[in-house]
C-alpha positions in Angstrom: 134.5 123.3 123.1 134.7 119.6 123.5 138.2 118.0 123.2 137.9 115.5 120.6 140.4 113.4 118.5 142.2 114.7 115.6 141.0 113.9 112.0 143.4 115.9 109.8 147.0 116.0 109.2 147.2 119.3 111.1 145.6 117.8 114.3 142.7 119.9 114.2 139.9 118.6 116.5 136.4 117.6 115.1 133.9 120.2 115.5 130.4 120.0 114.5 128.2 123.1 113.7 124.9 124.4 112.2 124.1 126.7 109.4 121.2 128.6 108.4 119.8 131.0 105.8 117.3 132.3 108.0 114.4 130.9 105.7 111.2 132.2 106.5 109.3 129.3 108.7 105.8 128.5 108.6 103.6 127.8 111.6 102.1 124.5 112.6 99.2 125.2 110.4 101.4 125.8 107.4 101.0 129.4 107.4 104.4 131.5 106.7 105.5 133.5 109.7 106.2 137.1 109.6 110.1 138.3 109.0 110.1 139.3 112.6 108.9 135.9 114.1 111.0 133.9 111.5 114.2 136.2 113.0 113.3 135.8 116.6 112.6 132.1 116.0 116.2 132.0 114.9 117.5 133.6 118.0 115.7 130.7 120.0 117.3 128.1 117.5 120.7 129.5 118.1 120.3 129.3 121.9 119.0 125.7 121.7 122.1 125.0 119.8 124.1 126.2 122.5 122.3 124.3 125.2 122.6 121.1 123.4 126.5 121.2 122.9 126.8 122.5 119.1 130.1 123.7 118.6 129.3 126.4 116.0 126.2 128.6 114.9 126.5 130.3 111.6 124.0 132.5 109.5 124.2 133.5 106.1 123.7 136.6 104.6 120.7 136.8 102.1 118.5 139.9 101.0 115.3 138.2 99.7 111.8 138.0 100.9 112.1 134.2 101.9 115.5 134.7 103.3 115.5 138.0 105.1 118.7 137.7 106.9 120.5 140.8 105.7 122.1 141.7 109.2 123.4 138.4 110.3 125.9 140.1 112.9 123.0 141.6 114.6 121.1 138.4 115.2 124.2 136.7 116.0 124.7 139.3 118.8 121.2 138.5 120.2 122.4 134.9 120.4 125.7 135.8 121.8 123.7 137.9 125.0 122.0 134.5 125.8 124.6 131.8 125.2 128.0 131.2 126.9 130.3 128.5 124.8 129.0 128.2 121.2 131.1 130.0 118.5 129.0 132.4 116.4 129.7 133.3 112.7 128.5 134.0 109.3 127.9 131.4 106.5 128.8 133.5 104.3 129.2 137.4 104.8 129.1 138.5 101.0 132.2 140.7 101.2 132.2 141.7 97.5 129.1 143.8 98.1 130.2 145.2 101.7 132.9 147.3 102.9 135.8 145.1 104.6 136.3 147.8 107.3 132.8 147.6 108.4 132.6 143.8 108.1 135.7 143.8 110.4 134.2 146.4 112.8 130.8 144.5 113.2 132.6 141.2 113.9 135.0 142.6 116.2 132.2 144.1 118.3 130.4 140.6 117.9 133.7 139.2 119.3 133.4 141.6 122.3 129.8 140.9 123.1 130.4 137.2 122.9 133.5 137.2 125.0 135.7 136.2 122.0 133.6 133.5 120.3 132.9 135.2 116.8 134.4 133.9 113.6 133.5 134.8 109.8 133.2 132.9 106.6 133.8 135.2 103.9 132.4 134.4 100.4 131.5 135.9 97.0 127.8 134.8 97.2 125.9 132.4 95.0 122.9 134.7 95.4 123.8 138.1 93.9 120.9 140.1 95.1 123.3 142.3 97.2 125.0 143.7 94.1 122.4 146.0 92.6 121.1 146.6 96.1 124.5 148.3 97.0 125.4 149.6 93.8 127.8 147.1 92.5 128.3 145.6 88.9 128.2 142.0 88.4 130.9 142.5 85.8 133.3 143.3 88.7 132.6 140.1 90.4 136.1 138.8 90.6 138.0 141.9 91.1 135.3 143.0 94.0 136.2 139.7 95.9 140.0 139.6 95.4 140.6 143.2 96.3 138.3 143.3 99.4 139.5 139.8 100.6 143.1 141.3 100.4 141.9 144.5 102.7 140.4 142.2 105.1 143.4 140.2 105.5 145.1 143.3 106.5 142.6 144.3 108.9 142.7 141.1 110.6 146.3 142.0 111.8 144.6 144.6 114.0 147.4 147.4 113.1 147.1 150.5 111.2 146.4 149.6 107.6 147.9 150.8 104.5 146.2 149.6 101.5 145.3 150.6 97.9 143.0 149.1 95.3 140.5 150.2 92.7 137.1 149.1 94.5 137.2 151.5 97.5 139.4 154.6 98.6 142.9 153.8 99.9 144.0 153.6 103.5 147.1 154.8 104.8 148.3 154.1 108.4 144.8 153.9 109.4 144.0 152.7 112.6 140.6 150.5 112.8 138.8 149.9 116.0 137.5 147.9 117.9 140.1 145.5 118.5 138.7 142.1 118.8 138.4 140.5 122.1 140.0 137.3 120.9 143.1 139.0 119.3 142.2 137.5 115.9 138.9 136.5 114.5 138.9 133.2 113.2 138.5 133.6 109.2 137.3 131.1 106.6 136.7 131.3 102.8 133.5 129.6 101.6 134.4 127.7 98.2 132.0 126.1 96.0 134.3 124.3 93.6 136.8 126.5 92.1 140.6 125.5 92.5 141.6 129.2 92.1 139.3 130.1 95.2 141.2 127.2 97.2 144.7 128.7 96.1 143.5 132.2 97.4 142.4 130.9 100.6 145.8 129.2 101.1 147.6 132.4 100.0 146.0 134.3 102.6 146.4 131.8 105.3 142.7 131.4 106.0 140.6 128.1 106.9 138.7 126.3 103.9 135.2 125.8 104.3 133.9 123.6 101.3 130.2 124.2 100.3 128.9 120.8 99.0 125.4 121.2 98.2 124.7 118.6 95.6 126.3 115.4 94.1 129.1 113.4 95.1 131.0 114.4 98.2 134.2 112.8 97.3 134.7 115.1 94.2 135.7 117.7 96.8 138.7 115.5 98.2 141.3 117.1 95.7 140.4 120.5 97.1 141.5 119.5 100.6 144.8 118.1 99.0 145.6 121.2 97.0 144.8 123.7 100.0 147.3 122.0 102.2 149.9 121.9 99.5 149.4 125.5 98.8 149.2 126.4 102.4 152.8 124.8 102.8 153.9 126.6 99.7 153.1 129.9 100.9 154.5 129.3 104.3 151.7 129.1 106.3 150.9 126.5 109.3 148.1 123.8 108.7 144.5 125.3 108.6 141.3 123.5 109.4 139.1 122.4 106.4 135.3 122.3 107.0 132.2 121.1 105.0 129.0 123.0 104.6 126.1 120.6 103.7 122.4 120.6 103.9 120.2 118.2 105.6 117.4 117.5 108.2 117.5 115.1 111.2 114.4 113.5 112.6 113.5 110.4 114.7 113.6 108.0 111.8 115.0 108.1 108.1 111.6 108.1 106.9 110.2 110.9 108.9 113.3 112.9 108.1 112.6 112.4 104.2 108.9 113.2 104.8 109.4 116.3 106.7 112.3 117.6 104.3 111.4 116.8 100.9 108.4 118.8 100.0 110.2 122.0 101.1 113.2 121.3 99.5 111.5 120.6 96.4 109.6 123.8 96.4 112.5 125.8 97.3 114.6 124.1 94.5 111.9 124.8 92.1 112.0 128.5 92.9 115.5 128.7 92.6 115.7 126.7 89.5 113.2 129.3 87.8 115.6 132.1 88.6 118.8 130.4 88.0 117.7 128.4 84.8 118.4 124.8 85.9 116.3 121.6 86.1 114.3 120.9 89.1 115.5 118.0 91.0 113.2 114.9 91.0 112.8 112.7 94.0 115.3 110.1 92.2 117.9 112.8 92.3 117.1 113.8 95.9 117.0 110.2 96.7 120.3 109.6 95.2 121.8 112.9 97.2 120.6 111.4 100.2 122.0 108.1 99.9 125.8 107.0 100.5 128.3 109.5 99.0 125.6 112.0 98.2 125.6 115.6 99.4 122.3 115.6 101.4 122.5 114.6 105.3 119.0 113.6 105.9 117.7 110.9 108.2 117.6 109.5 111.6 120.4 110.8 114.2 122.2 107.4 113.6 122.0 107.9 109.7 123.0 111.2 109.8 126.1 110.7 112.0 127.3 107.9 110.0 127.3 110.1 106.8 128.8 113.0 108.4 131.7 110.5 109.4 132.1 109.5 105.8 132.0 113.0 104.6 134.7 114.0 107.0 136.9 111.2 105.9 136.1 111.5 102.2 137.6 115.0 102.0 139.9 114.8 105.0 138.2 117.5 107.1 137.7 118.2 110.5 134.6 120.6 110.9 131.2 119.9 109.7 128.3 122.3 109.6 124.9 121.2 108.8 122.8 123.6 106.6 119.7 122.9 108.4 116.2 124.3 107.5 114.5 125.0 104.2 112.0 127.6 103.2 108.7 126.8 104.9 109.8 124.0 107.4 108.0 124.7 110.6 109.9 126.2 113.4 108.9 123.2 115.5 110.5 120.8 113.3 113.7 123.0 113.2 113.9 122.9 117.0 113.4 119.0 117.1 116.2 118.8 114.4 118.6 121.1 116.5 117.9 119.0 119.5 118.7 115.7 117.9 121.7 117.1 116.0 123.3 118.4 119.5 122.3 115.6 121.8 122.4 112.7 119.5 124.2 113.1 116.2 127.4 115.2 117.6 128.2 112.6 120.3 127.7 109.8 117.8 130.1 111.4 115.4 132.7 112.2 118.0 132.6 108.4 119.1 132.9 107.2 115.6 135.7 109.3 114.7 137.4 108.4 117.9 137.4 105.0 116.8 
């Protein structure tokens, strides 16, 4: 990983990553690709991210027709076999509807395959299709997450585990294999705006990933302060704070907006019908693309300046661009990744150094 200046009170280096939900992509004629071709394209995207100098590449777990990435660790292993330096992780793993032992085993295996480059971001999941799929009741949403995160924290110690709870069978002095190649898999909790989630993250000594997908970025600044205060209170060393936010990079601001907006609107309209909120207008979109907003859309220079502003606003040291949107052509995604790695990332590092 590139040695870069510290940007947080804990002295954590600036790192820059890419997140994807594995949205189904279109071909150049606008026809949706199959799930298989989309997933194979995603492997190519991860390989390109490594080649262009990106620090992290993460895949979020989903179980839908238009986001068919239900086994992110398998795709990450395919990317690991063709890369040498980039860190590979989830963004996020919905641990509430999974088994923590199997999650640990899968990512410890990925850590072995990648030579110690695995990491994991745990989350409750804003998309809840996995709960009925695996037989979980949404009424147990909070309890499932709380207990399974507690178990996962024990598993990370890589010692025989003793644990009991209400959501799975107890373990008593149970060894769990394989041990990770790195000795300790870096683990983050994805937080979307709950102070209780921030405190939970600090209690376990995990790193904090702020999911900022709309509105004003600065409203998340109190969470960074709360996180560091709670870490100290629980006796943990300082941990990195990261930001996950959507965006798209193209040669110019106008091109980036023209490429991204139609797919953003269509996707948000589909999600709005499912969840019952208002479809964003172009004015809303423009406001979020502007200064202080959550969307990082534009030329390399524009996106780099906004990433720097975001990192400073929330006192974070890691930024992950959630690139892509359902239907965005694979060629445009590859070009955005190339621009992010070769132009945006060096600009951000230079600006943060200054």
